[in-house]
Steps between C-alpha positions, in 0.01 A plus 500: 500500500827585335707804407734562209832687505455877502795586273316411181704186441320178422544256781328239708208604715568484872224341707392746768195337654272204453132449582409141560551187705513142372287338768506167317850417630468304827671678788612768252431794730783523757586749771875557506679423832592872529126567560522801263446335162260259335578307181295313246516369141351690207546348158872442435597737787523485877380824657645629829289775656557715807201464729491864611631702203362257231827543306562203275807325367509214254693181452533397133644187347220263420382436144171345608249574777635462854332194656662490846699729727660470847717714729786373715452536879760774526343689208827500299379278217189468285452187287236485224401251236310524175265283297668269248465535126239291323638154426797538736519228768668598824799272569417465870129416443335322793813518712599702801841665470735651760713787376818664623427868460866611528611256225179533291486122455286206607620300800268201466151399401239231550149418378266746669232248593448119510369326189173430676434874548472802275724799444642721774342847479674694780833508683585673829842531657558460872486812713807392706700245306655527155496121449127443540200582281148381425318413176130429453257455216260245356460244778859544613663665802875462554762630741847503347849492658811605318824314571767752410780242530357258243307765307180303516146579618284253685119530509274386780133441419255666734211285637157646432284193577189492285546861388576541131552862413637719222720771655541844337666702777724447804630694803762403754507620862801706617621221729460226231281292729205491261396598151155575357358393163209658312298261282260510206248323728460818703677391819840547667734222610745542787807273484757440773846534348666249735243221495393561136137448602193714423390616850202719405255553216227760475260660491298181532142627462518781246800485271621804306331537163717459189799380700767649721733688265730697733622486862668741741628445856480842670726582794189575705394135485239297314498425125374723221335311216434625147249317280403460138172684549672810643459444874781589738451347843684495833487150646595378844520171691560144382166502318586823313194683621436827314523804731505780244442521128492747211419477128713617210450493121639187335679190624768573761843407358733683740514584872807680626581677828693823542770370735380494858268794450126468550445497123466258210424515130266295285530430126229350283476357146282799402803725521386650833740582781367562853647612830369404841592508871476197723305688765227644276501227235345736247611502136627826340547501123843639411551403133283385209540422131321334209462123519516443124693650208493877470365567152536879471634800685442871435583838657226767482585795278724748692521283815793285611394445860214267397478208255236242409541126445261226391491124538258211558198613705613857567644843416724671757618855553841540664676789677851511354707662783389254766424206264159458664168394356255790509197348326385155390220449248383137506307325227487128588565214258618712205840628386587857414730506197568874472434824685503870412452827688343779295717811456270706732546238772125457540454138378678163522412307185572126494491203260376157622506145374122468521464742207410799715650849532461631853549855627557604861543815709874526578453646849248245631498206258124532452369369166410770243382295203549174311508421126373145452610273212767741387694209348405135448832353626563741779638856509880492484603867462353837595583870444327835541524791258676814619171693523358220730193468276565163335638158586700278262498128577667194354371144538598136476299491178753730333265796476569858607187699598446868574222564754 
């Protein structure tokens, strides 16, 4: 949502609010250390939102989609990265780099993993020491030490015995004694930082389906695990026994706690954002958005507090002042190319890639009628006449039809 200058001059639109959350960015949903804000990437922008007032502010500067974001421990700095352009090869490919933030320059670097292993996928800094960090990835787990005098980093391989795992997420304890790794195999590894040895692996009997994709160490104890199938589980003990669980929509990509409060947030790759308390361990949906490209958007005649959008699988009605979804009309496995609200506000008319025109009741989303085979190559455009008696449609076949 954006607003133009009110003095009649032509100027740039000022972004006022955004609806959406890019849940495809790993660990992209972050609670700020001040416990009052949450931040996340959305396209080329990083959104900062107040948890209580919902007021948003925006960080601009990227030319491509934001692909990673992190906040410093004191909350003073936010670092974000973007996807590279097609054909551009990153100079530091397959290497781990240490940077001096104050000087904005690299201190030193080294190959991220041994030649016998694959790429490193994740990095986690020490909770207590600036000169130690961990990397893990495809059959590799390393603990690194930075020698500030020589400006060199020295890796130590961690011993995992017969375990060969691909790591996609990592969490370090507050005292640096251990760190936890989530794997594509559906289990969690616990590694002792001093001995560099895997000391626990679990669950042994029933692993998590579609892999462990996110981890969180709550102040109340235990380990919270997010999975690729949308399970969020509280695990305890050396065998990672599941004590509580809940289910969310989409693969879990982010788990973040609100300081030391009894609260945490969950982000998924379906653009869903949830809130939960450790005690109840029940999910509460707080933000939603489309999961594919938004193909059309329209305000009903004479109404600015509601608007309608369409995308793959669904049409949604939104309440403008609070930026909340009011209604979702789902039609699985097809894409809505265009949407229209008749002038009297009585019908939502929509154009779909399966060649059908579908009409729905705006208040409830109930189907009213369908026009089959309206166009051979899908319906790509739709409009209603001002008297609400006829529909004009355009198709991928190049035809315009009045119905």
